[in-house]
C-alpha positions in Angstrom: 18.8 -44.0 42.1 17.9 -45.4 38.7 20.1 -45.3 35.6 17.5 -43.3 33.7 17.8 -40.3 36.0 19.7 -37.6 34.2 22.3 -35.7 36.2 22.1 -31.9 36.2 25.4 -30.1 36.3 26.1 -28.1 39.4 27.8 -25.3 37.5 25.8 -23.6 34.7 27.8 -21.5 32.3 26.8 -17.8 31.8 25.6 -18.5 28.3 23.1 -21.2 29.4 21.9 -19.6 32.7 19.2 -17.4 31.2 17.7 -20.4 29.4 17.9 -22.5 32.5 15.6 -20.0 34.2 13.5 -19.5 31.1 14.2 -15.9 30.4 16.1 -13.8 27.9 19.7 -12.7 28.5 18.8 -9.0 29.1 16.3 -9.8 31.9 18.8 -12.3 33.4 21.6 -9.7 33.4 19.3 -7.0 34.9 17.4 -9.1 37.4 19.3 -12.2 38.4 23.0 -11.7 37.8 23.4 -8.9 40.4 21.8 -11.1 43.0 23.9 -14.3 42.7 27.6 -15.1 42.7 29.5 -15.9 39.6 32.9 -17.6 39.3 35.5 -18.4 36.6 35.7 -21.7 34.9 38.9 -22.2 33.0 40.6 -19.2 31.4 37.6 -17.4 29.9 34.5 -19.2 31.2 32.0 -17.8 33.8 29.6 -20.0 35.6 26.8 -19.8 38.3 25.9 -22.3 40.9 22.7 -24.1 39.9 21.6 -24.2 43.6 21.9 -20.4 43.8 19.9 -20.1 40.6 17.2 -22.4 42.0 17.2 -20.4 45.3 16.8 -17.1 43.4 13.9 -18.7 41.3 12.2 -19.9 44.5 12.4 -16.4 46.1 11.2 -14.8 42.9 8.2 -17.1 42.7 7.4 -16.5 46.4 7.5 -12.7 46.0 5.8 -12.5 42.6 3.2 -15.3 42.5 -0.4 -14.4 42.2 -2.5 -16.3 44.7 -5.5 -18.0 43.2 -8.7 -18.4 45.2 -9.4 -22.1 45.8 -12.7 -23.2 44.3 -14.3 -26.5 43.4 -14.1 -25.6 39.7 -10.4 -25.0 39.0 -11.1 -24.3 35.3 -12.9 -21.0 35.8 -12.8 -18.5 32.9 -9.8 -16.2 33.3 -11.7 -13.2 31.9 -13.4 -12.6 35.3 -16.9 -13.2 33.9 -19.1 -15.1 36.2 -22.0 -15.7 33.9 -22.4 -16.2 30.2 -23.7 -12.7 29.4 -22.7 -10.9 32.6 -20.3 -8.6 30.8 -23.1 -7.2 28.6 -24.9 -6.0 31.7 -22.1 -3.8 33.0 -21.9 -0.3 31.7 -18.6 1.2 30.8 -17.5 4.0 33.2 -16.6 6.1 30.2 -20.1 6.1 28.7 -22.3 7.8 31.2 -24.7 9.5 28.7 -26.5 6.4 27.6 -25.9 7.0 23.9 -26.3 4.1 21.4 -23.5 2.2 20.0 -21.5 4.1 17.4 -23.2 7.4 18.2 -20.8 10.3 18.6 -21.8 13.0 21.2 -19.7 15.8 19.7 -20.9 17.5 16.5 -17.3 18.4 15.6 -16.5 14.7 15.5 -19.4 14.0 13.2 -18.5 16.7 10.8 -14.8 15.7 10.8 -15.9 12.1 10.1 -18.2 13.3 7.2 -15.3 15.3 5.7 -13.0 12.3 5.9 -15.6 10.0 4.4 -16.2 12.4 1.5 -12.5 12.7 0.9 -12.2 9.0 0.8 -15.0 8.6 -1.6 -13.6 11.4 -3.8 -16.5 13.8 -3.3 -16.2 17.5 -3.0 -16.9 18.8 0.6 -20.3 20.4 1.2 -20.5 23.9 2.7 -22.6 22.7 5.7 
């Protein structure tokens, strides 16, 4: 062992345990605390065993980790696009009528929009 190696405490107090795992106190209390043992330190202190926290973290990672497909290019875009303009070729499942961009298919929506636009501009509504 070298002198530069910092020692980690075996016991981690309840106040520092959420930060040790990198989470907020509410998540720690709901997810972690019921799964590990706690014990008193002094008259009022409560602590957790660092090794149990590490074991919980290892089990959590094992059960929740998302497996990545190994590929020669480890820096693939995370959006799922394979090509530069590939996303433009896909048609949205919601738009099956083939209308143009910004075109409403319901006449009531068009008239409602015109009314709102006229009100915003301060014009009186037409009778059409």
